C-alpha positions as CSV (number, residue, x, y, z in Angstrom):
1,M,65.9,-195.9,111.3
2,S,62.5,-197.6,111.8
3,V,61.9,-200.9,110.0
4,Y,58.3,-201.9,109.2
5,L,57.5,-205.2,107.4
6,A,54.0,-205.9,106.5
7,S,53.1,-209.6,106.5
8,D,51.3,-211.3,103.6
9,G,48.2,-211.6,105.8
10,E,48.3,-208.0,106.7
11,A,48.8,-206.9,103.1
12,A,45.9,-209.1,102.1
13,C,43.8,-207.5,104.8
14,R,44.6,-204.1,103.3
15,V,43.6,-205.3,99.8
16,R,40.2,-206.5,101.1
17,E,39.7,-203.2,103.0
18,T,40.7,-201.1,100.0
19,A,38.3,-203.1,97.8
20,A,35.5,-202.5,100.3
21,A,36.3,-198.8,100.8
22,G,33.3,-196.6,100.6
23,S,30.9,-199.4,101.5
24,T,30.2,-200.1,105.2
25,K,28.6,-203.4,104.3
26,G,31.7,-204.4,102.4
27,R,34.0,-203.7,105.3
28,I,31.9,-205.8,107.7
29,I,31.9,-208.7,105.3
30,A,35.7,-208.5,104.9
31,N,36.2,-208.4,108.7
32,K,33.9,-211.3,109.3
33,A,35.3,-213.6,106.6
34,A,36.8,-216.9,107.8
35,M,40.5,-216.8,108.6
36,N,42.7,-218.8,106.3
37,R,46.3,-219.8,107.1
38,R,47.5,-218.2,103.8
39,W,46.5,-214.8,105.2
40,L,47.5,-215.1,108.8
41,P,49.2,-211.8,109.8
42,L,52.3,-213.3,111.4
43,N,54.2,-210.1,111.9
44,A,51.1,-208.5,113.5
45,L,50.6,-211.5,115.8
46,R,54.3,-211.4,116.9
47,A,53.8,-207.7,117.6
48,F,50.6,-208.3,119.5
49,E,52.2,-211.0,121.6
50,A,55.2,-208.9,122.5
51,V,52.9,-206.0,123.6
52,G,50.6,-208.3,125.4
53,R,53.4,-209.9,127.3
54,H,54.9,-206.6,128.4
55,L,51.5,-204.7,128.6
56,S,53.5,-201.9,126.9
57,F,54.0,-200.8,123.3
58,T,57.4,-199.5,124.3
59,G,58.3,-202.8,125.9
60,G,57.0,-204.8,123.0
61,A,58.9,-202.8,120.5
62,A,62.1,-203.2,122.5
63,A,61.6,-207.0,122.7
64,L,61.3,-207.2,118.9
65,S,64.0,-204.6,118.2
66,V,61.7,-202.4,116.1
67,S,60.1,-199.0,116.5
68,Q,57.1,-198.4,118.7
69,S,55.2,-196.9,115.8
70,A,55.7,-200.1,113.8
71,V,54.4,-202.3,116.7
72,S,51.4,-199.9,117.1
73,R,50.6,-200.2,113.4
74,H,50.7,-203.9,113.5
75,V,48.4,-204.1,116.5
76,G,46.0,-201.6,115.0
77,A,45.9,-203.7,111.7
78,L,45.2,-206.8,113.7
79,E,42.4,-205.2,115.6
80,R,40.8,-204.0,112.3
81,L,41.2,-207.4,110.8
82,L,39.4,-209.0,113.8
83,G,36.9,-206.3,114.2
84,K,37.7,-206.4,118.0
85,Q,39.6,-204.2,120.4
86,L,42.5,-206.2,121.9
87,F,43.7,-203.6,124.3
88,D,42.1,-201.0,126.5
89,R,44.1,-197.8,126.3
90,E,43.0,-195.5,129.1
91,A,44.9,-192.9,131.2
92,G,48.3,-194.1,130.0
93,R,47.6,-197.7,131.1
94,L,47.4,-200.7,128.8
95,A,45.2,-203.7,129.6
96,L,44.1,-206.7,127.6
97,T,40.5,-207.0,126.7
98,L,38.7,-210.3,127.0
99,S,39.4,-210.9,123.3
100,G,43.0,-209.9,123.8
101,E,43.4,-212.3,126.7
102,E,41.9,-215.1,124.6
103,L,44.1,-214.5,121.7
104,L,47.3,-213.9,123.7
105,A,47.1,-217.3,125.4
106,V,46.9,-219.1,122.0
107,V,49.5,-216.9,120.2
108,S,52.1,-217.2,123.1
109,K,51.8,-220.9,123.2
110,S,52.0,-221.3,119.5
111,L,55.1,-219.2,119.1
112,E,56.7,-221.0,122.0
113,R,55.9,-224.4,120.5
114,I,57.3,-223.3,117.1
115,E,60.5,-221.9,118.8
116,Q,60.9,-225.1,120.8
117,T,60.5,-227.4,117.7
118,M,62.8,-225.4,115.5
119,N,65.5,-225.4,118.1
120,A,65.1,-229.2,118.6
121,I,65.4,-229.7,114.8
122,R,68.4,-227.5,114.5
123,D,70.2,-229.0,117.5
124,E,69.7,-232.7,117.8
125,N,71.3,-232.6,121.3
126,N,68.9,-230.0,122.5
127,P,66.6,-231.8,124.9
128,G,63.8,-229.3,124.3
129,R,61.8,-227.2,126.8
130,A,61.1,-228.6,130.2
131,M,57.5,-229.3,131.2
132,R,56.3,-226.6,133.7
133,L,54.3,-228.0,136.6
134,H,52.8,-226.3,139.7
135,V,51.9,-228.2,142.9
136,P,50.6,-226.6,146.1
137,P,53.2,-226.7,149.0
138,S,51.4,-229.1,151.4
139,L,50.4,-231.6,148.7
140,L,53.9,-231.4,147.2
141,H,55.7,-232.3,150.5
142,Q,53.2,-234.7,152.0
143,M,52.2,-236.8,149.0
144,F,53.6,-235.7,145.7
145,M,57.4,-236.0,146.2
146,P,57.3,-239.9,146.3
147,M,55.0,-239.9,143.3
148,L,57.3,-237.7,141.3
149,G,60.3,-240.0,142.2
150,D,58.4,-243.0,140.8
151,F,57.6,-241.1,137.6
152,R,61.2,-240.0,137.1
153,R,62.3,-243.6,137.5
154,D,59.8,-244.7,134.8
155,H,60.4,-241.7,132.5
156,P,63.9,-240.3,132.9
157,E,63.6,-238.8,129.4
158,F,61.1,-236.1,130.5
159,R,62.3,-232.9,132.0
160,I,60.2,-231.2,134.6
161,D,60.4,-227.7,136.1
162,L,58.5,-227.8,139.4
163,S,57.1,-224.7,141.1
164,S,55.1,-224.4,144.3
165,A,53.2,-221.3,145.5
166,N,50.7,-220.9,148.3
167,V,47.7,-219.9,146.2
168,T,44.1,-221.0,146.0
169,G,43.4,-221.8,142.4
170,L,45.8,-221.2,139.5
171,P,49.0,-219.3,140.2
172,P,49.7,-216.2,138.1
173,T,52.6,-217.7,136.1
174,E,53.0,-219.4,132.8
175,L,52.6,-223.1,133.2
176,D,51.9,-226.3,131.2
177,M,50.0,-228.0,134.0
178,A,49.0,-227.0,137.5
179,I,47.6,-229.0,140.4
180,V,45.4,-226.6,142.2
181,Y,43.6,-226.5,145.5
182,D,40.2,-225.1,145.0
183,R,36.4,-225.6,145.0
184,P,34.8,-226.9,141.8
185,N,34.8,-224.3,139.0
186,I,34.5,-224.1,135.2
187,D,37.0,-222.4,132.9
188,D,38.5,-222.9,129.5
189,R,41.0,-225.6,130.7
190,I,40.7,-229.3,131.0
191,T,40.1,-230.1,134.6
192,D,40.7,-233.5,136.2
193,L,39.7,-234.3,139.8
194,L,42.6,-235.8,141.6
195,W,41.8,-235.7,145.3
196,M,38.7,-234.7,147.3
197,V,39.8,-233.2,150.7
198,R,38.4,-234.9,153.8
199,V,39.0,-233.1,157.0
200,A,38.7,-233.7,160.8
201,P,40.1,-232.2,163.9
202,L,43.8,-233.3,164.4
203,C,46.1,-232.7,167.3
204,S,49.1,-234.0,169.2
205,P,48.6,-237.0,171.6
206,Q,49.1,-234.7,174.5
207,T,46.3,-232.4,173.4
208,A,44.1,-235.3,172.5
209,A,44.2,-236.5,176.1
210,A,42.0,-233.6,177.0
211,A,39.2,-235.1,174.9
212,E,38.7,-237.9,177.4
213,G,35.0,-238.0,178.4
214,K,34.1,-234.8,176.4
215,S,31.9,-234.2,173.4
216,L,33.5,-232.7,170.3
217,E,32.0,-229.3,171.2
218,E,33.3,-229.4,174.7
219,F,36.8,-230.4,173.5
220,L,37.0,-227.8,170.8
221,S,35.7,-225.1,173.1
222,S,38.7,-225.7,175.4
223,Q,41.4,-225.6,172.6
224,E,43.1,-223.1,170.4
225,L,41.8,-223.6,166.8
226,L,44.6,-223.5,164.1
227,H,43.4,-221.9,160.8
228,L,44.5,-222.4,157.2
229,K,44.4,-219.1,155.4
230,L,42.9,-219.1,151.9
231,D,43.2,-216.3,149.3
232,S,40.7,-213.5,149.7
233,Q,38.7,-215.5,152.3
234,P,38.1,-214.9,156.0
235,R,40.8,-216.5,158.1
236,D,38.3,-218.7,159.9
237,L,36.4,-219.9,156.8
238,L,37.2,-223.6,157.0
239,W,36.7,-223.9,160.8
240,G,33.5,-221.8,160.6
241,D,32.1,-224.0,157.9
242,Y,33.1,-227.2,159.7
243,L,31.5,-226.1,163.0
244,R,28.2,-225.0,161.3
245,R,27.9,-228.4,159.5
246,N,28.4,-230.1,162.8
247,A,25.9,-227.8,164.6
248,I,28.6,-226.6,167.0
249,P,28.0,-222.9,168.0
250,L,31.6,-221.8,168.7
251,P,33.2,-218.5,167.9
252,T,36.1,-218.9,165.5
253,P,37.9,-215.5,164.9
254,G,40.7,-216.2,167.4
255,G,43.6,-218.6,167.2
256,L,46.7,-218.8,164.9
257,A,46.4,-218.8,161.1
258,F,49.0,-220.4,158.8
259,D,49.6,-220.2,155.1
260,T,50.1,-224.0,154.6
261,A,48.6,-227.1,156.1
262,I,52.1,-228.4,156.8
263,A,52.9,-225.4,159.0
264,S,49.6,-225.9,160.9
265,A,50.4,-229.6,161.4
266,K,53.9,-228.9,162.7
267,Y,52.6,-226.4,165.2
268,A,49.9,-228.8,166.4
269,M,52.5,-231.6,166.8
270,T,55.0,-229.5,168.8
271,S,53.1,-226.7,170.4
272,G,49.4,-227.6,170.9
273,G,46.2,-226.5,169.3
274,V,43.8,-228.3,167.0
275,M,44.1,-228.2,163.2
276,L,41.4,-229.0,160.7
277,G,43.5,-231.4,158.7
278,D,43.2,-233.5,155.6
279,V,43.1,-237.0,157.1
280,D,44.4,-238.6,153.9
281,M,47.2,-236.1,153.4
282,F,48.4,-236.6,157.0
283,A,47.6,-240.3,157.2
284,A,51.3,-241.2,157.8
285,E,51.5,-238.8,160.8
286,V,48.3,-240.3,162.2
287,A,49.6,-243.8,161.7
288,A,52.8,-242.9,163.5
289,G,51.0,-241.4,166.4
290,Q,52.4,-237.9,165.8
291,L,48.9,-236.6,165.1
292,V,45.7,-237.9,166.6
293,M,42.1,-237.8,165.4
294,P,40.3,-237.9,168.8
295,Y,36.8,-238.0,167.2
296,D,35.4,-239.8,164.2
297,A,34.1,-236.6,162.6
298,V,35.4,-236.6,159.1
299,I,33.7,-234.5,156.4
300,E,34.4,-233.5,152.8
301,D,34.8,-229.7,153.0
302,G,34.1,-228.9,149.3
303,Y,37.7,-228.3,148.4
304,A,39.8,-230.7,146.3
305,Y,42.9,-230.9,144.2
306,Y,42.5,-230.6,140.5
307,L,44.8,-231.0,137.5
308,K,44.4,-228.1,135.0
309,L,45.9,-227.7,131.6
310,H,45.0,-226.3,128.1
311,A,43.5,-228.8,125.7
312,D,46.0,-227.9,122.9
313,D,48.9,-228.8,125.2
314,L,47.9,-232.5,125.0
315,A,49.5,-232.5,121.6
316,D,52.8,-232.6,123.6
317,P,53.5,-236.3,124.3
318,A,55.2,-235.5,127.6
319,I,52.3,-233.6,128.9
320,A,49.8,-236.2,127.7
321,A,51.8,-239.0,129.3
322,F,52.3,-237.2,132.6
323,R,48.6,-236.3,132.8
324,S,47.5,-239.9,132.2
325,W,50.0,-241.1,134.8
326,L,48.8,-238.6,137.4
327,I,45.2,-239.4,137.0
328,S,46.0,-243.1,137.3
329,R,48.2,-242.7,140.4
330,F,45.7,-240.5,142.3
331,G,42.8,-242.7,141.2
332,A,44.6,-245.6,142.9
333,L,45.0,-243.6,146.0
334,R,41.4,-242.7,146.1
335,S,40.4,-246.3,145.7
336,K,42.8,-247.3,148.6
337,N,41.3,-244.7,150.9
338,A,37.7,-245.2,150.0
């Protein structure tokens, strides 16, 4: 048996539509009226969120334990209320429209926040949801681990779920905060600059011995260049840009390419070749003599590490505190290395 419950908001929407029936102008006015929390179509929003999360009316219906037709009616009513299409339905494939993507992000977070708060109220021993944080692999292992240990000692009450994926920009997962490696860009998130990347050729002491008496161009032309691969970019993007900015006409398509700077550094230290490394990230290895910078040829390559999060998430005290702490900690590092 199919169950269909119309929310107060949806019922009110129907009343307004019925009152405006027969008048196109009346329907437009009804759809464009300002939203009021008394009329929020909560059931329709739940149905939309389930369908949007699964990109399937069948999957959304199963998640809510209702019929597919009920979910479809809810989503249709929500689209009529907004006067916007939330899904593209073509050739048996369901995709969110831009309006759908915008609404889904807000609805998902709101429902999750309500669920978390209600569980915490019901169970005083429930510590609540953990804060979800993403950090790129090289930054995580080279610099962030000691920072995280310091934060945990100062704030043991905060729970953190840490993930790390080799992506440029935001990873395709649900997160509260993400430190991303990227060039400057503008989106709908709060973006804080943490760390500008400064690069130079780095290599082992044995490889650096070959630089004696040679120019940078002569040295690099005799070595294997180690590349750092970036998403959807040519494998030699970083080295090619570095050489152009230093007016060095060397071909760059050869050599080894690695997914992470850590892997490139390990290879350079043990097997040879020259990496284009972040001199601040690998400062400890340079200080220990494991890596050598044979030439004073440091440049900012246009990439940086940014902290990204949604503005409404700052209402969470844990997220707000962690953001402030990160900005302060990285700011101190920047000042130290300036």
